[in-house]
Biopython code that builds the backbone (N, CA, C, O; Angstrom):
import numpy as np
from Bio.PDB.StructureBuilder import StructureBuilder

atoms = [
    (1, "UNK", "N", (83.086, 25.905, 181.604)),
    (1, "UNK", "CA", (82.301, 24.705, 181.578)),
    (1, "UNK", "C", (81.721, 24.491, 182.972)),
    (1, "UNK", "O", (82.444, 24.478, 183.968)),
    (2, "UNK", "N", (80.412, 24.324, 183.020)),
    (2, "UNK", "CA", (79.773, 24.251, 184.317)),
    (2, "UNK", "C", (79.147, 22.896, 184.612)),
    (2, "UNK", "O", (78.787, 22.620, 185.756)),
    (3, "UNK", "N", (79.012, 22.042, 183.591)),
    (3, "UNK", "CA", (78.355, 20.766, 183.852)),
    (3, "UNK", "C", (78.830, 19.696, 182.868)),
    (3, "UNK", "O", (79.445, 19.991, 181.843)),
    (4, "UNK", "N", (78.526, 18.452, 183.215)),
    (4, "UNK", "CA", (78.842, 17.345, 182.305)),
    (4, "UNK", "C", (78.002, 17.436, 181.043)),
    (4, "UNK", "O", (78.460, 17.052, 179.967)),
    (5, "UNK", "N", (76.773, 17.942, 181.158)),
    (5, "UNK", "CA", (75.913, 18.094, 179.988)),
    (5, "UNK", "C", (76.534, 19.070, 178.992)),
    (5, "UNK", "O", (76.488, 18.843, 177.783)),
    (6, "UNK", "N", (77.112, 20.153, 179.501)),
    (6, "UNK", "CA", (77.764, 21.123, 178.633)),
    (6, "UNK", "C", (78.981, 20.493, 177.945)),
    (6, "UNK", "O", (79.211, 20.713, 176.756)),
    (7, "UNK", "N", (79.747, 19.719, 178.692)),
    (7, "UNK", "CA", (80.889, 19.010, 178.130)),
    (7, "UNK", "C", (80.439, 18.026, 177.056)),
    (7, "UNK", "O", (81.065, 17.938, 175.999)),
    (8, "UNK", "N", (79.372, 17.293, 177.309)),
    (8, "UNK", "CA", (78.836, 16.341, 176.330)),
    (8, "UNK", "C", (78.374, 17.067, 175.070)),
    (8, "UNK", "O", (78.575, 16.569, 173.962)),
    (9, "UNK", "N", (77.761, 18.231, 175.225)),
    (9, "UNK", "CA", (77.302, 19.002, 174.065)),
    (9, "UNK", "C", (78.486, 19.479, 173.235)),
    (9, "UNK", "O", (78.435, 19.447, 172.005)),
    (10, "UNK", "N", (79.553, 19.921, 173.897)),
    (10, "UNK", "CA", (80.751, 20.355, 173.187)),
    (10, "UNK", "C", (81.359, 19.175, 172.435)),
    (10, "UNK", "O", (81.748, 19.305, 171.275)),
    (11, "UNK", "N", (81.437, 18.042, 173.091)),
    (11, "UNK", "CA", (81.995, 16.835, 172.461)),
    (11, "UNK", "C", (81.198, 16.449, 171.225)),
    (11, "UNK", "O", (81.772, 16.165, 170.174)),
    (12, "UNK", "N", (79.864, 16.439, 171.350)),
    (12, "UNK", "CA", (78.988, 16.078, 170.224)),
    (12, "UNK", "C", (79.191, 17.043, 169.062)),
    (12, "UNK", "O", (79.297, 16.615, 167.913)),
    (13, "UNK", "N", (79.244, 18.331, 169.348)),
    (13, "UNK", "CA", (79.416, 19.349, 168.318)),
    (13, "UNK", "C", (80.751, 19.164, 167.600)),
    (13, "UNK", "O", (80.818, 19.263, 166.375)),
    (14, "UNK", "N", (81.795, 18.900, 168.348)),
    (14, "UNK", "CA", (83.113, 18.716, 167.733)),
    (14, "UNK", "C", (83.164, 17.451, 166.886)),
    (14, "UNK", "O", (83.755, 17.457, 165.806)),
    (15, "UNK", "N", (82.562, 16.379, 167.353)),
    (15, "UNK", "CA", (82.546, 15.146, 166.567)),
    (15, "UNK", "C", (81.784, 15.333, 165.264)),
    (15, "UNK", "O", (82.172, 14.785, 164.232)),
    (16, "UNK", "N", (80.713, 16.098, 165.302)),
    (16, "UNK", "CA", (79.959, 16.378, 164.081)),
    (16, "UNK", "C", (80.781, 17.217, 163.117)),
    (16, "UNK", "O", (80.750, 16.982, 161.909)),
    (17, "UNK", "N", (81.515, 18.192, 163.635)),
    (17, "UNK", "CA", (82.342, 19.056, 162.799)),
    (17, "UNK", "C", (83.482, 18.298, 162.166)),
    (17, "UNK", "O", (83.813, 18.521, 161.001)),
    (18, "UNK", "N", (84.077, 17.416, 162.914)),
    (18, "UNK", "CA", (85.288, 16.746, 162.477)),
    (18, "UNK", "C", (85.017, 15.390, 161.865)),
    (18, "UNK", "O", (85.942, 14.578, 161.858)),
    (19, "UNK", "N", (83.941, 15.088, 161.392)),
    (19, "UNK", "CA", (83.561, 13.801, 160.828)),
    (19, "UNK", "C", (84.760, 13.097, 160.181)),
    (19, "UNK", "O", (84.602, 12.407, 159.174)),
    (20, "UNK", "N", (85.935, 13.266, 160.745)),
    (20, "UNK", "CA", (87.153, 12.737, 160.147)),
    (20, "UNK", "C", (87.619, 11.448, 160.790)),
    (20, "UNK", "O", (88.557, 10.821, 160.299)),
    (21, "UNK", "N", (87.002, 11.050, 161.850)),
    (21, "UNK", "CA", (87.463, 9.869, 162.567)),
    (21, "UNK", "C", (86.629, 8.639, 162.269)),
    (21, "UNK", "O", (86.967, 7.546, 162.724)),
    (22, "UNK", "N", (85.556, 8.785, 161.522)),
    (22, "UNK", "CA", (84.703, 7.654, 161.182)),
    (22, "UNK", "C", (85.262, 6.985, 159.932)),
    (22, "UNK", "O", (85.267, 7.584, 158.857)),
    (23, "UNK", "N", (85.722, 5.776, 160.065)),
    (23, "UNK", "CA", (86.334, 5.098, 158.929)),
    (23, "UNK", "C", (85.390, 4.158, 158.208)),
    (23, "UNK", "O", (85.803, 3.506, 157.249)),
    (24, "UNK", "N", (84.139, 4.064, 158.631)),
    (24, "UNK", "CA", (83.228, 3.106, 158.031)),
    (24, "UNK", "C", (82.864, 3.440, 156.594)),
    (24, "UNK", "O", (82.635, 2.523, 155.805)),
    (25, "UNK", "N", (82.801, 4.705, 156.223)),
    (25, "UNK", "CA", (82.430, 5.069, 154.855)),
    (25, "UNK", "C", (83.525, 5.886, 154.168)),
    (25, "UNK", "O", (83.249, 6.616, 153.216)),
    (26, "UNK", "N", (84.743, 5.770, 154.638)),
    (26, "UNK", "CA", (85.846, 6.557, 154.099)),
    (26, "UNK", "C", (86.468, 5.824, 152.907)),
    (26, "UNK", "O", (86.947, 4.697, 153.032)),
    (27, "UNK", "N", (86.449, 6.494, 151.747)),
    (27, "UNK", "CA", (87.072, 5.949, 150.543)),
    (27, "UNK", "C", (88.445, 6.562, 150.290)),
    (27, "UNK", "O", (89.294, 5.951, 149.642)),
    (28, "UNK", "N", (88.657, 7.761, 150.800)),
    (28, "UNK", "CA", (89.871, 8.504, 150.500)),
    (28, "UNK", "C", (90.397, 9.170, 151.762)),
    (28, "UNK", "O", (89.636, 9.710, 152.564)),
    (29, "UNK", "N", (91.727, 9.119, 151.921)),
    (29, "UNK", "CA", (92.388, 9.820, 153.022)),
    (29, "UNK", "C", (93.366, 10.826, 152.435)),
    (29, "UNK", "O", (94.154, 10.498, 151.548)),
    (30, "UNK", "N", (93.306, 12.046, 152.936)),
    (30, "UNK", "CA", (94.262, 13.090, 152.575)),
    (30, "UNK", "C", (95.106, 13.319, 153.819)),
    (30, "UNK", "O", (94.586, 13.699, 154.868)),
    (31, "UNK", "N", (96.407, 13.089, 153.699)),
    (31, "UNK", "CA", (97.307, 13.181, 154.855)),
    (31, "UNK", "C", (98.334, 14.278, 154.592)),
    (31, "UNK", "O", (99.080, 14.236, 153.614)),
    (32, "UNK", "N", (98.351, 15.259, 155.489)),
    (32, "UNK", "CA", (99.234, 16.413, 155.341)),
    (32, "UNK", "C", (100.414, 16.271, 156.300)),
    (32, "UNK", "O", (100.225, 16.020, 157.490)),
    (33, "UNK", "N", (101.619, 16.432, 155.783)),
    (33, "UNK", "CA", (102.824, 16.386, 156.610)),
    (33, "UNK", "C", (102.889, 17.620, 157.495)),
    (33, "UNK", "O", (103.030, 18.742, 157.008)),
    (34, "UNK", "N", (102.785, 17.399, 158.812)),
    (34, "UNK", "CA", (102.730, 18.517, 159.752)),
    (34, "UNK", "C", (103.851, 18.460, 160.781)),
    (34, "UNK", "O", (103.656, 18.840, 161.936)),
    (35, "UNK", "N", (105.017, 17.987, 160.368)),
    (35, "UNK", "CA", (106.191, 18.090, 161.247)),
    (35, "UNK", "C", (106.641, 19.548, 161.210)),
    (35, "UNK", "O", (106.050, 20.365, 160.503)),
    (36, "UNK", "N", (107.662, 19.867, 161.952)),
    (36, "UNK", "CA", (108.148, 21.241, 162.005)),
    (36, "UNK", "C", (108.456, 21.790, 160.616)),
    (36, "UNK", "O", (108.132, 22.937, 160.309)),
    (37, "UNK", "N", (109.081, 20.972, 159.785)),
    (37, "UNK", "CA", (109.433, 21.432, 158.440)),
    (37, "UNK", "C", (108.190, 21.739, 157.615)),
    (37, "UNK", "O", (108.153, 22.742, 156.903)),
    (38, "UNK", "N", (107.174, 20.887, 157.703)),
    (38, "UNK", "CA", (105.936, 21.113, 156.969)),
    (38, "UNK", "C", (105.209, 22.355, 157.444)),
    (38, "UNK", "O", (104.734, 23.156, 156.639)),
    (39, "UNK", "N", (105.126, 22.511, 158.752)),
    (39, "UNK", "CA", (104.456, 23.686, 159.318)),
    (39, "UNK", "C", (105.184, 24.956, 158.898)),
    (39, "UNK", "O", (104.552, 25.944, 158.522)),
    (40, "UNK", "N", (106.513, 24.930, 158.963)),
    (40, "UNK", "CA", (107.300, 26.113, 158.576)),
    (40, "UNK", "C", (107.112, 26.451, 157.099)),
    (40, "UNK", "O", (107.185, 27.618, 156.713)),
    (41, "UNK", "N", (106.870, 25.439, 156.280)),
    (41, "UNK", "CA", (106.702, 25.658, 154.840)),
    (41, "UNK", "C", (105.264, 26.033, 154.468)),
    (41, "UNK", "O", (105.001, 26.389, 153.319)),
    (42, "UNK", "N", (104.331, 25.957, 155.424)),
    (42, "UNK", "CA", (102.960, 26.368, 155.140)),
    (42, "UNK", "C", (101.933, 25.256, 155.097)),
    (42, "UNK", "O", (100.893, 25.408, 154.457)),
    (43, "UNK", "N", (102.195, 24.141, 155.761)),
    (43, "UNK", "CA", (101.276, 23.003, 155.717)),
    (43, "UNK", "C", (99.948, 23.269, 156.417)),
    (43, "UNK", "O", (98.918, 22.745, 155.992)),
    (44, "UNK", "N", (99.948, 24.063, 157.467)),
    (44, "UNK", "CA", (98.703, 24.301, 158.208)),
    (44, "UNK", "C", (97.625, 24.944, 157.317)),
    (44, "UNK", "O", (96.498, 24.450, 157.296)),
    (45, "UNK", "N", (97.929, 26.030, 156.581)),
    (45, "UNK", "CA", (96.908, 26.589, 155.692)),
    (45, "UNK", "C", (96.463, 25.610, 154.601)),
    (45, "UNK", "O", (95.307, 25.635, 154.178)),
    (46, "UNK", "N", (97.373, 24.753, 154.148)),
    (46, "UNK", "CA", (97.022, 23.745, 153.145)),
    (46, "UNK", "C", (96.006, 22.767, 153.736)),
    (46, "UNK", "O", (94.991, 22.467, 153.108)),
    (47, "UNK", "N", (96.277, 22.277, 154.931)),
    (47, "UNK", "CA", (95.361, 21.339, 155.577)),
    (47, "UNK", "C", (93.994, 21.981, 155.801)),
    (47, "UNK", "O", (92.965, 21.370, 155.515)),
    (48, "UNK", "N", (93.984, 23.195, 156.305)),
    (48, "UNK", "CA", (92.718, 23.885, 156.555)),
    (48, "UNK", "C", (91.948, 24.118, 155.267)),
    (48, "UNK", "O", (90.719, 24.040, 155.262)),
    (49, "UNK", "N", (92.643, 24.400, 154.177)),
    (49, "UNK", "CA", (91.972, 24.604, 152.893)),
    (49, "UNK", "C", (91.364, 23.304, 152.376)),
    (49, "UNK", "O", (90.280, 23.327, 151.794)),
    (50, "UNK", "N", (92.040, 22.167, 152.576)),
    (50, "UNK", "CA", (91.437, 20.879, 152.204)),
    (50, "UNK", "C", (90.143, 20.660, 152.981)),
    (50, "UNK", "O", (89.127, 20.276, 152.401)),
    (51, "UNK", "N", (90.177, 20.901, 154.279)),
    (51, "UNK", "CA", (88.978, 20.716, 155.106)),
    (51, "UNK", "C", (87.849, 21.610, 154.600)),
    (51, "UNK", "O", (86.715, 21.157, 154.445)),
    (52, "UNK", "N", (88.160, 22.871, 154.345)),
    (52, "UNK", "CA", (87.136, 23.823, 153.897)),
    (52, "UNK", "C", (86.612, 23.492, 152.500)),
    (52, "UNK", "O", (85.409, 23.586, 152.256)),
    (53, "UNK", "N", (87.497, 23.107, 151.587)),
    (53, "UNK", "CA", (87.080, 22.777, 150.218)),
    (53, "UNK", "C", (86.157, 21.561, 150.209)),
    (53, "UNK", "O", (85.152, 21.547, 149.498)),
    (54, "UNK", "N", (86.490, 20.556, 150.986)),
    (54, "UNK", "CA", (85.626, 19.369, 151.066)),
    (54, "UNK", "C", (84.275, 19.735, 151.675)),
    (54, "UNK", "O", (83.231, 19.249, 151.242)),
    (55, "UNK", "N", (84.315, 20.585, 152.671)),
    (55, "UNK", "CA", (83.086, 21.028, 153.331)),
    (55, "UNK", "C", (82.212, 21.829, 152.361)),
    (55, "UNK", "O", (81.003, 21.610, 152.288)),
    (56, "UNK", "N", (82.825, 22.759, 151.614)),
    (56, "UNK", "CA", (82.088, 23.569, 150.629)),
    (56, "UNK", "C", (81.383, 22.698, 149.601)),
    (56, "UNK", "O", (80.269, 23.001, 149.175)),
    (57, "UNK", "N", (82.041, 21.613, 149.208)),
    (57, "UNK", "CA", (81.497, 20.737, 148.170)),
    (57, "UNK", "C", (80.605, 19.626, 148.736)),
    (57, "UNK", "O", (80.010, 18.857, 147.981)),
    (58, "UNK", "N", (80.517, 19.548, 150.050)),
    (58, "UNK", "CA", (79.667, 18.536, 150.674)),
    (58, "UNK", "C", (80.204, 17.118, 150.532)),
    (58, "UNK", "O", (79.433, 16.159, 150.523)),
    (59, "UNK", "N", (81.514, 16.982, 150.422)),
    (59, "UNK", "CA", (82.148, 15.664, 150.264)),
    (59, "UNK", "C", (82.389, 15.088, 151.654)),
    (59, "UNK", "O", (83.110, 15.677, 152.459)),
    (60, "UNK", "N", (81.781, 13.932, 151.936)),
    (60, "UNK", "CA", (81.854, 13.359, 153.280)),
    (60, "UNK", "C", (82.625, 12.047, 153.367)),
    (60, "UNK", "O", (82.942, 11.604, 154.471)),
    (61, "UNK", "N", (82.933, 11.423, 152.253)),
    (61, "UNK", "CA", (83.616, 10.127, 152.309)),
    (61, "UNK", "C", (85.135, 10.277, 152.216)),
    (61, "UNK", "O", (85.837, 9.344, 151.825)),
    (62, "UNK", "N", (85.630, 11.459, 152.579)),
    (62, "UNK", "CA", (87.062, 11.753, 152.563)),
    (62, "UNK", "C", (87.457, 12.241, 153.944)),
    (62, "UNK", "O", (86.754, 13.048, 154.552)),
    (63, "UNK", "N", (88.579, 11.750, 154.434)),
    (63, "UNK", "CA", (89.096, 12.217, 155.717)),
    (63, "UNK", "C", (90.383, 13.000, 155.491)),
    (63, "UNK", "O", (91.186, 12.661, 154.621)),
    (64, "UNK", "N", (90.566, 14.041, 156.278)),
    (64, "UNK", "CA", (91.799, 14.830, 156.242)),
    (64, "UNK", "C", (92.494, 14.606, 157.577)),
    (64, "UNK", "O", (91.906, 14.801, 158.641)),
    (65, "UNK", "N", (93.748, 14.196, 157.504)),
    (65, "UNK", "CA", (94.504, 13.910, 158.719)),
    (65, "UNK", "C", (95.893, 14.530, 158.591)),
    (65, "UNK", "O", (96.288, 15.005, 157.527)),
    (66, "UNK", "N", (96.608, 14.511, 159.688)),
    (66, "UNK", "CA", (97.985, 14.998, 159.664)),
    (66, "UNK", "C", (98.917, 13.895, 160.115)),
    (66, "UNK", "O", (98.532, 12.971, 160.832)),
    (67, "UNK", "N", (100.144, 14.021, 159.677)),
    (67, "UNK", "CA", (101.171, 13.078, 160.075)),
    (67, "UNK", "C", (102.428, 13.871, 160.398)),
    (67, "UNK", "O", (102.466, 15.089, 160.219)),
    (68, "UNK", "N", (103.438, 13.191, 160.865)),
    (68, "UNK", "CA", (104.704, 13.841, 161.153)),
    (68, "UNK", "C", (105.506, 14.008, 159.884)),
    (68, "UNK", "O", (104.950, 14.246, 158.812)),
    (69, "UNK", "N", (106.784, 13.886, 160.004)),
    (69, "UNK", "CA", (107.688, 14.090, 158.878)),
    (69, "UNK", "C", (107.498, 13.006, 157.821)),
    (69, "UNK", "O", (107.487, 11.815, 158.132)),
    (70, "UNK", "N", (107.349, 13.427, 156.586)),
    (70, "UNK", "CA", (107.226, 12.480, 155.476)),
    (70, "UNK", "C", (108.607, 12.128, 154.944)),
    (70, "UNK", "O", (108.770, 11.115, 154.264)),
    (71, "UNK", "N", (109.602, 12.952, 155.247)),
    (71, "UNK", "CA", (110.971, 12.578, 154.962)),
    (71, "UNK", "C", (111.703, 13.375, 153.904)),
    (71, "UNK", "O", (112.886, 13.129, 153.668)),
    (72, "UNK", "N", (111.048, 14.310, 153.267)),
    (72, "UNK", "CA", (111.709, 15.097, 152.225)),
    (72, "UNK", "C", (111.409, 16.571, 152.472)),
    (72, "UNK", "O", (110.596, 17.179, 151.775)),
    (73, "UNK", "N", (112.064, 17.124, 153.455)),
    (73, "UNK", "CA", (111.764, 18.476, 153.933)),
    (73, "UNK", "C", (111.800, 19.528, 152.835)),
    (73, "UNK", "O", (111.017, 20.477, 152.864)),
    (74, "UNK", "N", (112.691, 19.375, 151.873)),
    (74, "UNK", "CA", (112.812, 20.391, 150.823)),
    (74, "UNK", "C", (111.604, 20.434, 149.901)),
    (74, "UNK", "O", (111.457, 21.379, 149.126)),
    (75, "UNK", "N", (110.727, 19.418, 149.968)),
    (75, "UNK", "CA", (109.542, 19.354, 149.110)),
    (75, "UNK", "C", (108.262, 19.754, 149.839)),
    (75, "UNK", "O", (107.173, 19.675, 149.270)),
    (76, "UNK", "N", (108.387, 20.181, 151.090)),
    (76, "UNK", "CA", (107.217, 20.570, 151.877)),
    (76, "UNK", "C", (106.603, 21.860, 151.338)),
    (76, "UNK", "O", (107.275, 22.659, 150.685)),
    (77, "UNK", "N", (105.351, 22.044, 151.616)),
    (77, "UNK", "CA", (104.372, 21.156, 152.233)),
    (77, "UNK", "C", (104.037, 19.976, 151.314)),
    (77, "UNK", "O", (103.864, 20.127, 150.105)),
    (78, "UNK", "N", (103.953, 18.804, 151.936)),
    (78, "UNK", "CA", (103.641, 17.584, 151.204)),
    (78, "UNK", "C", (102.293, 17.043, 151.655)),
    (78, "UNK", "O", (101.915, 17.152, 152.822)),
    (79, "UNK", "N", (101.581, 16.458, 150.703)),
    (79, "UNK", "CA", (100.271, 15.875, 150.959)),
    (79, "UNK", "C", (100.231, 14.521, 150.278)),
    (79, "UNK", "O", (100.580, 14.399, 149.104)),
    (80, "UNK", "N", (99.807, 13.509, 151.011)),
    (80, "UNK", "CA", (99.638, 12.179, 150.435)),
    (80, "UNK", "C", (98.140, 11.890, 150.334)),
    (80, "UNK", "O", (97.384, 12.117, 151.279)),
    (81, "UNK", "N", (97.729, 11.385, 149.169)),
    (81, "UNK", "CA", (96.323, 11.044, 148.955)),
    (81, "UNK", "C", (96.237, 9.537, 148.763)),
    (81, "UNK", "O", (96.860, 8.962, 147.870)),
    (82, "UNK", "N", (95.445, 8.919, 149.629)),
    (82, "UNK", "CA", (95.223, 7.479, 149.581)),
    (82, "UNK", "C", (93.778, 7.243, 149.156)),
    (82, "UNK", "O", (92.845, 7.564, 149.892)),
    (83, "UNK", "N", (93.603, 6.678, 147.960)),
    (83, "UNK", "CA", (92.273, 6.319, 147.477)),
    (83, "UNK", "C", (92.168, 4.805, 147.559)),
    (83, "UNK", "O", (93.077, 4.081, 147.151)),
    (84, "UNK", "N", (91.055, 4.342, 148.087)),
    (84, "UNK", "CA", (90.831, 2.904, 148.264)),
    (84, "UNK", "C", (91.132, 2.139, 146.977)),
    (84, "UNK", "O", (90.651, 2.495, 145.901)),
    (85, "UNK", "N", (91.934, 1.086, 147.106)),
    (85, "UNK", "CA", (92.302, 0.198, 145.999)),
    (85, "UNK", "C", (93.163, 0.867, 144.913)),
    (85, "UNK", "O", (93.202, 0.387, 143.780)),
    (86, "UNK", "N", (93.848, 1.962, 145.246)),
    (86, "UNK", "CA", (94.747, 2.615, 144.299)),
    (86, "UNK", "C", (96.073, 2.912, 144.988)),
    (86, "UNK", "O", (96.176, 2.858, 146.214)),
    (87, "UNK", "N", (97.084, 3.227, 144.183)),
    (87, "UNK", "CA", (98.381, 3.605, 144.747)),
    (87, "UNK", "C", (98.313, 4.992, 145.358)),
    (87, "UNK", "O", (97.551, 5.846, 144.905)),
    (88, "UNK", "N", (99.105, 5.207, 146.378)),
    (88, "UNK", "CA", (99.209, 6.517, 147.020)),
    (88, "UNK", "C", (99.780, 7.524, 146.029)),
    (88, "UNK", "O", (100.642, 7.190, 145.217)),
    (89, "UNK", "N", (99.289, 8.762, 146.105)),
    (89, "UNK", "CA", (99.831, 9.860, 145.296)),
    (89, "UNK", "C", (100.391, 10.890, 146.263)),
    (89, "UNK", "O", (99.710, 11.296, 147.205)),
    (90, "UNK", "N", (101.629, 11.315, 146.034)),
    (90, "UNK", "CA", (102.271, 12.304, 146.891)),
    (90, "UNK", "C", (102.399, 13.619, 146.143)),
    (90, "UNK", "O", (103.034, 13.697, 145.091)),
    (91, "UNK", "N", (101.785, 14.646, 146.704)),
    (91, "UNK", "CA", (101.862, 16.000, 146.158)),
    (91, "UNK", "C", (102.924, 16.778, 146.934)),
    (91, "UNK", "O", (103.049, 16.636, 148.150)),
    (92, "UNK", "N", (103.689, 17.606, 146.208)),
    (92, "UNK", "CA", (104.770, 18.365, 146.833)),
    (92, "UNK", "C", (104.596, 19.855, 146.568)),
    (92, "UNK", "O", (103.883, 20.265, 145.651)),
    (93, "UNK", "N", (105.267, 20.655, 147.395)),
    (93, "UNK", "CA", (105.201, 22.114, 147.281)),
    (93, "UNK", "C", (103.750, 22.579, 147.186)),
    (93, "UNK", "O", (103.415, 23.443, 146.376)),
    (94, "UNK", "N", (102.904, 22.001, 148.016)),
    (94, "UNK", "CA", (101.481, 22.351, 147.994)),
    (94, "UNK", "C", (101.262, 23.740, 148.586)),
    (94, "UNK", "O", (102.040, 24.216, 149.413)),
    (95, "UNK", "N", (100.196, 24.364, 148.144)),
    (95, "UNK", "CA", (99.777, 25.662, 148.676)),
    (95, "UNK", "C", (98.254, 25.665, 148.685)),
    (95, "UNK", "O", (97.632, 24.871, 147.979)),
    (96, "UNK", "N", (97.651, 26.535, 149.462)),
    (96, "UNK", "CA", (96.187, 26.573, 149.515)),
    (96, "UNK", "C", (95.538, 26.776, 148.144)),
    (96, "UNK", "O", (94.452, 26.253, 147.894)),
    (97, "UNK", "N", (96.192, 27.532, 147.253)),
    (97, "UNK", "CA", (95.586, 27.772, 145.942)),
    (97, "UNK", "C", (95.605, 26.542, 145.030)),
    (97, "UNK", "O", (94.916, 26.539, 144.010)),
    (98, "UNK", "N", (96.359, 25.512, 145.360)),
    (98, "UNK", "CA", (96.383, 24.275, 144.572)),
    (98, "UNK", "C", (95.332, 23.271, 145.042)),
    (98, "UNK", "O", (95.037, 22.308, 144.333)),
    (99, "UNK", "N", (94.774, 23.484, 146.212)),
    (99, "UNK", "CA", (93.871, 22.512, 146.824)),
    (99, "UNK", "C", (92.624, 22.267, 145.994)),
    (99, "UNK", "O", (92.244, 21.113, 145.793)),
    (100, "UNK", "N", (91.975, 23.317, 145.506)),
    (100, "UNK", "CA", (90.727, 23.143, 144.746)),
    (100, "UNK", "C", (90.945, 22.257, 143.524)),
    (100, "UNK", "O", (90.094, 21.430, 143.197)),
    (101, "UNK", "N", (92.075, 22.424, 142.853)),
    (101, "UNK", "CA", (92.356, 21.599, 141.663)),
    (101, "UNK", "C", (92.554, 20.135, 142.054)),
    (101, "UNK", "O", (92.077, 19.238, 141.358)),
    (102, "UNK", "N", (93.252, 19.889, 143.160)),
    (102, "UNK", "CA", (93.450, 18.507, 143.617)),
    (102, "UNK", "C", (92.103, 17.881, 143.982)),
    (102, "UNK", "O", (91.841, 16.729, 143.637)),
    (103, "UNK", "N", (91.260, 18.627, 144.671)),
    (103, "UNK", "CA", (89.949, 18.089, 145.038)),
    (103, "UNK", "C", (89.122, 17.815, 143.788)),
    (103, "UNK", "O", (88.523, 16.746, 143.667)),
    (104, "UNK", "N", (89.081, 18.761, 142.864)),
    (104, "UNK", "CA", (88.283, 18.585, 141.640)),
    (104, "UNK", "C", (88.798, 17.440, 140.788)),
    (104, "UNK", "O", (88.050, 16.524, 140.445)),
    (105, "UNK", "N", (90.075, 17.495, 140.450)),
    (105, "UNK", "CA", (90.634, 16.517, 139.514)),
    (105, "UNK", "C", (90.857, 15.148, 140.138)),
    (105, "UNK", "O", (90.468, 14.134, 139.559)),
    (106, "UNK", "N", (91.478, 15.109, 141.310)),
    (106, "UNK", "CA", (91.860, 13.825, 141.897)),
    (106, "UNK", "C", (90.733, 13.218, 142.732)),
    (106, "UNK", "O", (90.320, 12.083, 142.493)),
    (107, "UNK", "N", (90.241, 13.973, 143.704)),
    (107, "UNK", "CA", (89.256, 13.414, 144.629)),
    (107, "UNK", "C", (87.924, 13.155, 143.931)),
    (107, "UNK", "O", (87.327, 12.096, 144.120)),
    (108, "UNK", "N", (87.457, 14.096, 143.138)),
    (108, "UNK", "CA", (86.151, 13.946, 142.489)),
    (108, "UNK", "C", (86.247, 13.154, 141.187)),
    (108, "UNK", "O", (85.475, 12.220, 140.973)),
    (109, "UNK", "N", (87.196, 13.524, 140.308)),
    (109, "UNK", "CA", (87.265, 12.916, 138.983)),
    (109, "UNK", "C", (88.236, 11.746, 138.861)),
    (109, "UNK", "O", (88.281, 11.089, 137.821)),
    (110, "UNK", "N", (89.014, 11.477, 139.911)),
    (110, "UNK", "CA", (89.896, 10.311, 139.912)),
    (110, "UNK", "C", (91.150, 10.442, 139.075)),
    (110, "UNK", "O", (91.785, 9.439, 138.751)),
    (111, "UNK", "N", (91.518, 11.671, 138.719)),
    (111, "UNK", "CA", (92.730, 11.890, 137.915)),
    (111, "UNK", "C", (93.731, 12.713, 138.722)),
    (111, "UNK", "O", (93.529, 13.914, 138.899)),
    (112, "UNK", "N", (94.800, 12.097, 139.213)),
    (112, "UNK", "CA", (95.798, 12.865, 139.961)),
    (112, "UNK", "C", (96.316, 14.052, 139.148)),
    (112, "UNK", "O", (96.421, 13.978, 137.924)),
    (113, "UNK", "N", (96.634, 15.128, 139.828)),
    (113, "UNK", "CA", (97.167, 16.333, 139.188)),
    (113, "UNK", "C", (98.677, 16.121, 139.072)),
    (113, "UNK", "O", (99.432, 16.455, 139.984)),
    (114, "UNK", "N", (99.099, 15.570, 137.957)),
    (114, "UNK", "CA", (100.485, 15.128, 137.807)),
    (114, "UNK", "C", (101.505, 16.228, 138.025)),
    (114, "UNK", "O", (102.565, 15.972, 138.598)),
    (115, "UNK", "N", (101.217, 17.452, 137.582)),
    (115, "UNK", "CA", (102.226, 18.512, 137.708)),
    (115, "UNK", "C", (102.496, 18.915, 139.154)),
    (115, "UNK", "O", (103.453, 19.644, 139.413)),
    (116, "UNK", "N", (101.676, 18.458, 140.102)),
    (116, "UNK", "CA", (101.906, 18.736, 141.521)),
    (116, "UNK", "C", (102.560, 17.552, 142.242)),
    (116, "UNK", "O", (102.872, 17.653, 143.428)),
    (117, "UNK", "N", (102.769, 16.449, 141.550)),
    (117, "UNK", "CA", (103.235, 15.231, 142.222)),
    (117, "UNK", "C", (104.760, 15.168, 142.322)),
    (117, "UNK", "O", (105.495, 15.889, 141.647)),
    (118, "UNK", "N", (105.184, 14.274, 143.192)),
    (118, "UNK", "CA", (106.610, 14.110, 143.461)),
    (118, "UNK", "C", (107.372, 13.608, 142.236)),
    (118, "UNK", "O", (108.550, 13.931, 142.078)),
    (119, "UNK", "N", (106.740, 12.839, 141.379)),
    (119, "UNK", "CA", (107.447, 12.256, 140.237)),
    (119, "UNK", "C", (107.342, 13.034, 138.948)),
    (119, "UNK", "O", (107.792, 12.560, 137.905)),
    (120, "UNK", "N", (106.754, 14.225, 138.992)),
    (120, "UNK", "CA", (106.532, 14.977, 137.760)),
    (120, "UNK", "C", (107.843, 15.423, 137.136)),
    (120, "UNK", "O", (108.712, 15.966, 137.818)),
    (121, "UNK", "N", (107.980, 15.193, 135.849)),
    (121, "UNK", "CA", (109.152, 15.592, 135.085)),
    (121, "UNK", "C", (108.710, 16.584, 134.013)),
    (121, "UNK", "O", (108.566, 16.208, 132.849)),
    (122, "UNK", "N", (108.493, 17.839, 134.386)),
    (122, "UNK", "CA", (107.968, 18.849, 133.459)),
    (122, "UNK", "C", (108.968, 19.369, 132.570)),
    (122, "UNK", "O", (108.668, 20.224, 131.737)),
]
sb = StructureBuilder()
sb.init_structure("model")
sb.init_model(0)
sb.init_chain("A")
sb.init_seg("    ")
for serial, (resi, resn, name, xyz) in enumerate(atoms, 1):
    if name == "N":
        sb.init_residue(resn, " ", resi, " ")
    sb.init_atom(name, np.array(xyz, "f"), 0.0, 1.0, " ", f" {name:<3s}", serial, name[0])
structure = sb.get_structure()
């Protein structure tokens, strides 16, 4: 980095890429448990797949964030989905291959994928 202008350009580019901090038009938050237990169970690829899937579909009113321990290590990777004016849905044992279904069914169509949730009794 050689100048403040270069630093400003990097900052602008990153803010555009991460459009995740603007809460003015956010209807849905996807929160991935990224404590040591979550990371060890594979939470990082799950989080990255959510970001990529939303990007592929051009969905901008959803934010993807990380949190620490959600409290049930044996169920990691865990993902909590908060939709405005609805109850939180907690997904367990998530994997990157489950992300597209959650985005399609829950985020787009408003129907949680029950078989991936914490309360599912299959």
